Every structure is written in C-alpha cells, then in structure tokens.
N, C-alpha and C positions, 0 to 999 in steps of 0.2 A: 090440750092445746095439740094443733094438728100442723103440717108442713105439707106444701105443695109439691107432689110427685107425678113425676111423667116418666112414662115408659121409653126408651130409646136404645138404641144398638150401641153398645161401647164404639164402634167405629165412629158414630154420629157424633156421640157426645166429645168425642177428642177433636173433633174439627170446630167444637163450639168456643168462642171468643173466651178464654178465661177472665176472671175476675178483675176488674180493672181497679186500679188504687186512685182512692180520693180522699184528699185531705179531711180530716173533721169539722164540722162545720159549728157554728155555735149554738149553743143549746137555747133553745127559745123560752122566755119566762113563763109564756103560756102552757110549754111542755112540763115545766117544774110543777105548776100549778094543777096540770091535768094529772099528773103523778101522784101528787101528793091526795087529789082528790078522790082519785080511783083506789087508792091505797087505804082511805079512813075506814070503809065498811067492813072490810076484811079486821084490819085492826082491831076495832070497836068490836069483833065477835070473839076476839082472844083475850080482850081485856089489857090491850098492851099498854106498858109503860116503860118508861125508862129511866137511868141514872148518869151521871156524868160525872167525870174526874178529871180535873187539869183540864178542862176547857176554856177556862179564863186565859189561859195562854195562847190560844189562837185567836189570831184576828178576826173580825168579823168579815172584812173582804180578802184574808190572805189564803190561798191556794193551800191546800193540803193533801196528803196521799190517804185515804179512807181505804184502811185494810177492813175485810169482813169475814168471819166462818160463813160454811156456806152448807145451810142445812135443807133447803126447800124454796119452792118459789116465791113465798113470805117473805124472804131477805130483801128482797127489791124492793118490794113494800114499805119495808122496815125503814130500808135506808133510803127511800123519797119522801119519807115523812121526816125523818131525823135532817137531809139535807135543803128542804125545802127553801129555806133562806139565803143559799148562797147556790151558784152557779157550779155544775159538775158534769162531769163525762165517766160514762160506765165502760168498762173494759168486758166487752162481751163477746162470747165464741160465735164465728161466722157464720154457723149453720141457724141462728136466731135472725139472720139478717134476709133469709130466703124467702122470696115473695112480697117483703116488706121494707126493703131497705131504704127508700126515703122517709120512711117513718122512724127507723130505728135511728137514723142521723140526726134526724128532727130533734129527738128527746134526748139527744147526746151520747150515742153509743159510739164505742170504738171497737171495730171487729179486730179479731183474732184469730188463731188457731191452738187448741188445746194440745198442751204437750208437746207440740212443735216450736221451734226455735223461730221466733218472729222479729227481726231487727226492726223491722217497721214501727212494732208496736211503741218503743220507748220514744223514738222519733215524734211519733204520734202525740204521746203524753207529754211529752217537753212542749211540744205546738201547742195545745190548747191551754197550757201553763202560763206560757209567754204571750201568746196572742190575745187570748180570751180571759186572762186571770182566773182559770176556771180550776176547781178542783178535780181530784180523779177518783173515782168509785173502783176499787177492785178486789175479788174473791180470788186470791192466791192459790186456794187449794185447787182452782179448775172447775172441781167436779163436787158433786153432792156426796156427803159421807155415806159409805154403807151399812155401817155397824154402828155409827153413832161415834167415833171416836174421828179425829184429825187425818186428813191424807196428806201425802207429803208435799212441802213447799220447793218450788224450785230453786236451786241453790244460787241462782242468778237475782235473786230477791234482792239482797244486801247491796250488790254492784248497783242495779238499778235506782234504788233508794239514794245511794251517794250521788249518782246523775243526776236525779231529778232536783235535789237540793231545796226539798219543802219539809214541811213538818209532818210527821206522820200520827194518824189517830186509828186507835182500834175499836171498830164494833163488833161485840161479842154477843149474841143472842143465846136465851135459854127457852125452850119449848119450843122452840120450831120445828125441832127433828121429831120431837115426840109427837106434836101433833101431825106430822105429815111424812113419814119415814119412807124413803124410797122403795123399798120393798114390797109394802103394804099396799100397792094397785091401786095408788092414788086415791085411797079411802081417808077422810078425814076425822081427826079425834078431838074430843073437847077438852083443848089444854091450854093453860094460860100461857100468853108467851113476853117476854121483855127481852132489854138489851142494856148492855152497859157501853158506853161512850167514852175512852181514857185516851187522853192525849199522852203519846208514848215518847217521840223523839222531836226535838226540836231541831233547827237547822245546824245549831251549832253541836249538839251531840251527835248529830250524823256527821259533820266534820271530824268530828274527835275521835271516830269510833270506825273500826275496819270493817269491811262488808263481812267477813266472817263474825265478827262480834254482833252486828247486827243480826244476821241471819239466827245467830245463837238465841238472840233476845226474842226474835220472833216465834222460834220453835217452841219457846217456854208459853209465849202468848197463844199460841194455837194448839195446847195441849187440853184436852177434853173428854169427857167420857159422858155422854148424855144419860146411858143406862144408868150407869153408877149414881149421878146427879139425883136421878129420878127417884132412885132408892133411898139415897141419903135424905132428900128433902120430902120424901113420901109425897110424890107428886102422883096422883092416881088416873091412870088409863084403864079403863074397865070396858072400853067396847068388845063385843062379844068374836071381833074379827082382826084383833091386833097382832096375831100369829100369821093371819094370811101372808101368803107370799115368804115366810121367815127363813124358807130352804134356799133362798136366791143368796142369803148370807151364810145361813149353816148349811153347806152344800154336803158336807162330810160327816158321817155319822163317828162319834168319839167311840160307841162300842165295840162296831165290826168293821169300821174303817170305808163302806160303802160311798159310794159318792152319786151312785145311781138313783137312791130311794128316798133321799130324804122329801118329808111333805110339810108345809106350813100350813094348817087350816083351823081357825077359830082361835080356840087360843093356846093351841099345842102344835109342838112339830115332833113329829114321827119318823122313825126309820122302817120302812115298809120291808127291810130286810132282815133285822134281828128284833122287832117290834120294839124297841127302847122309844119311850114316849116323856117327852118335857113340857111343863105347862110354862109359859111368859106372864108371870104375875100381873096383877094391876100395878103394881110397884118397879116392874122393868125386871126382876129376877128371874131367873128358871129354877124350876121346881121340878125333880125326880118324879116320874107318876111310876108306881110298881104295876107292870105289866103281867099276869099271869098266862098271857096268850102262848100256847104250844111253841111258837117258833121263838118266842122271847124265853121261854124258861129251856128249850131245848136247842139253844143255839149252835148253828154249825160248828163242827170242829174249825175249819179254816177261819171263820170269824173270830171265835175264841182267841186262834193263835193271833191274830190282826190286832185284837184289843190288849194282849198282853205285850207283843213286840211295842205297843204304843205308849204301855206302863213304864218297862224296863226301859224305853228310850229316855226317860225323865220328863217327856213331855206333860204328863199330868202334874207335874210340879208348879208352884207358883210363879206366876208369870208377871214382871215388871212391877212387884209389889204387891200384887193382888194375893188376897187369901186363898188358901189350899181349899179344894172344894172339900165337901163336908163327907161326901161317901165315894167311893170308887167310881171315877168316869162322870162326873157332876161338876160343873161350870156354876158359877155364881151368876155371870154376866153372859148375854150376848159376845159382848167384847171380849171376853176371857175365851170363848169357843173360839171366835174368829181369830185372835192371836195364835192360838195351837194352831189351827189350819195353816197359817202364816208359815209357822215352823216347819210344819210337815212339807208344804211347797218348796221351801227352802232345801229343806232335805232331797227332794225328788230332784232337784235341780243339782245338788252335789253328785247325786248317783245318776244322772243324767238319764231318768227314767219318765220325766215331766214330759207330756206332750198332748197340746191339743190339737184335735185333729178331725175336722168337721166340714161338710157342704154347707155352704152360706148362700143366703139370698143376697146380694150387692147393690147398694144403692151409692152414687157418685156424687160429689158437691163438687163442682169447677166454675161455678158463676152465682151470682145472687139471685137468680129467676127461678129456677126450682132444682128439687134435688131428683137425679136421674136415677130409674131403675133399669140397669143394665143386664139382668137376669141372673144367673145363677154362677158358682165358683166353688173353690175348696179352699181353706184356711187352715195352715198348720202352725203352731208355735211350739217352739222347744228351746233348746241352751245355744243353738246358733241365731234365733231371734224368729220373726214372722215372715209366712211366705203367702202370698194370695195368686192363686191362678183361678181362669174362668173367662168366660165369655168365648167359647169355641177356640180358647187358646190364645185369644188376642191379648188377654191380660195377665201379666206377671209382674210381680210388685212383690220387693222384700225389703225389711227393717230390721237393721242390726240392733242387738241386745243394748249397745250403747247410745242409741239413738234418741231414746225417752228415758225419763226417769220415772213416769207413771204410765197408766193406759188411759184413753178416752174409753171408758165402757159405762153402758147405762141400763136400768131397767125401763121398760115401757117407754122406749124413747118414741118421742112425739105420737104415743099412741101404738106403734106399730109393732115393736117388742124390744126384746132384751139384745143388744147392740154390741159389738166392737169395733173401734174406728181407728184406722191407720193411716196413714198418708204423709204428704211432704208440703212443701210449700206451693207445689203447682196443683195437687189435686188429693182430696180426702174420700176414701172409702167406708163404708158404714155397713158393716157386716153383721148379718142376721142369722144366727146358727140353726139350721134345719134339723138337726140332732140334738139329745138330751145333752147340753153340757154349761158349765157356769161362767159367764162372763166374769164375775168376780174372784174365780182362782186365777183366770187368765191377767187381771189386774194385779192380783198378788204376785204373779209369777214374774209380770214384767218389772216391778217394782224391786224385788230380791235379786233378780238379772241383772238388773242395772247396777246393783250395790255392789254385786261378785264383781261384775265387768270392770265397775272403776276401782273397785281395791286390789284386781290383779294386775290392773296398770299401771297404779303407784307404786305395787312393790316391784314391778318390773323396770321401772323408773328410778327407784331408789338402788337397784343392783347396776 
C-alpha cells in the first residue's frame, strides 16, 4: 500500500488550508457488503475461524464498542467479516485518509491522530452511536506490535468507555502477527488465523466500575505474547525468511552491547561486531549458534566488559515471569530480548546518556489531499523530549516527554521507509532517518520517559 507524496517547500505547505472537520457520515450497507466480500479471499487463505463467548448478551441492533488487538492489516478483514450484520464505524489514523477521504468516510471511518490528544474523537463516536445507532471498532493500541506483545493502552480509555455508555466487546486474534510481523518486510508466512469474540462489559457493569478499574481489566485482556504462544502451541513457521529484518526489533547485541551491527537475514540474527548468532526457530524460539569465527572467539576487550556489565546489572535475570536463559546471554524468545532492551533504554534515560541524533527526510500532513515532502532536517530525542529542525531554518518543532505515552513509529511506512512521527493537533511530521538508527528504540524511550515524567509529577504533587 502506498500514499500520494508531493514535493513542496515548507513555506508553501504552511499556507495550505488545514484539514477541515466533517462529521462522520452513515456507513452504507453496500460498504459493509464490499468490506466483507473483499475480505473473504484472504480469510480463506488463512483457514480463518472464530469462537464467541457471551455474545448472546448483545442485542442484534444494539451498538457496542469493539476493541481489537492490532497485529497486521488482516485485522480489518477479520473485523469486517465479524461485523458484517451490524453498522460499525472504524477509528482510523488520519494518514489513512490521504488521497481517498471520500472512500474512507463512505466505508465508515472516523479520522484521528495517533498518540495525540483528540477531543473530537469521543464526540464523533458519540455522534455515530446516537445518530446512526452504529457500533465502534477501535484498535486502542493504535500501532502494530513490534515484538509480538501488547503496546500501551491510553489512560483515557476507561474514561472514554464510561462516557460512551455502550457494551464493550473484545476481539482477540491469534496467528495474524505470526503470518505478517511488521519487521519481516511485508513477507507473508503460511499461518492459520483465528479470533475470539468475547462480551466483556455490559452498560450496567460500566456504570458500576471506575475508569481505573476498567483500565485494569482491559490491560489484562490486552496481555499477550505471540512468540510464546507459537512455542506453546507448536505453530510451525518454517519460511526461510522468517528472521529477515529482525534487527529492527532486536537492535542491541546482548553479548557485546553494540547497537550498530545487528543483522537479521534468513533464519538467523547476527551481530557483525562480536559474531554472535541466534536462530529464530520454526517454533518462534531463539537458539544460540556457536560460532568459532576469530571475531567471536577473540572478542575485543571493551565488548567483553560491556557483556559483564549487563550480567552484573541483573538484566540477564528472568523478566516478568519468564524462565531464565539456558546459557549465558541467551533469551528464549524475541520478547525476552526486547524487554531487556527496554530496561537498557530506561537505564540510559536515568543516566541521561540516551540520545537520538540523526538527519531526517521530512514529510508533512496538513490536509487529506497528499503527504508533502518538504525536504531535510534534523531530529533529536533525549530526556528533554523531541526537537525537529530543518527546511532552511524555517521549521522548529519540539515535543515534551509528557505530551504522549507512546510514539507513532513504523517500519516500511507506506513502503517509504522506517519512520518516526511527531506533531500536534495542527500538523504531523513524518521523519525518515538518513543515518543508521532504530525507530523501535525511540518508541521504547518515549514510553519509558513518559512513565518517569508522570511518576515524578505525581511524587511532587504528594509533597
């Protein structure tokens, strides 16, 4: 899938009329039929099936909020099939409207901005519920999972549910991530896909619970580990390209600490600095491969020290209930390794040594017509937040750590490249690093920095 891009100067783009607000329109029955019909061929390919629990409690014409975990584009096809008999509006990122706004509104999409406070969204959802008696389909994680585990949910979700006052239903997929993980360069694997549709909350239960209690309940529902499930249920993914691009997720070598030399290709991920190699097995586990290459056997003194420091810091201990590695420096799953990287990033933030500092290509979103290529700039991210400059000194934008609980970062964004997006209610900037840096690390840093900022603020309020 691609997006229309047009080269313009920053000065020109800033004179364009910004995105004009429009109320959501009624979803056409023809649109629902079309979505279902277009979805069926892909669903047949993955032997799609689903189960239901408690759905007899939801009336045939009763609006509901359908919450769904987010793994790949197949999620929309699954939802379109499941919801074919009831009107539903889809909460969709606004860049999905570019070049096709009329079509997106016709099929029932409501535009919003990822990880940016959007007060109109709740009003729009209330509008379609009351005016059209329509259900809402929402992916509250907002972004695809990088490592096969859940991404953070917005703290406002519980409050939003209480304001909408309609039942909540959970759609949880299995196999969609394994079929098409984001890091794998859009290469499709042969994996069966299924879904569970579960009635979670009635209107009466929503009224009785606090927003915090609802958030806690949903956090449990959105807890998963696709790689671990793959191993436990013996789901075989034997494609010879299953580790292609895995360095986008596992960007830091556990053995030597390098972040510049990881490379995933074929079925293995290799550190070009120290020579360590791990195979991603057909059952989603990591298997260390002994490598007798001179670089690996005679690791440089500084990288040896780095490995010792990581071990002594306790970062090799079991994480969140996972088993300990079976040998020094080995993780059982991609998700274990990714959690270790998160701890490393958090430590860098505490030490104020974390910094993203790269030249970028800058695209801008100001309306629904096109994405505008405004040239080059420079992006930095540290404990003070993001700063973006460029376009011959005309562009200067900053974002504080408290502005967002996560980051809109993506691999192969509309087949352009790896991307970091920052912005506000008026404009969004899509930054494509021109140097070797990892957008997954930037997302981890944003999430951890937000936690630290909020915690610090709460502590000050108590004092």
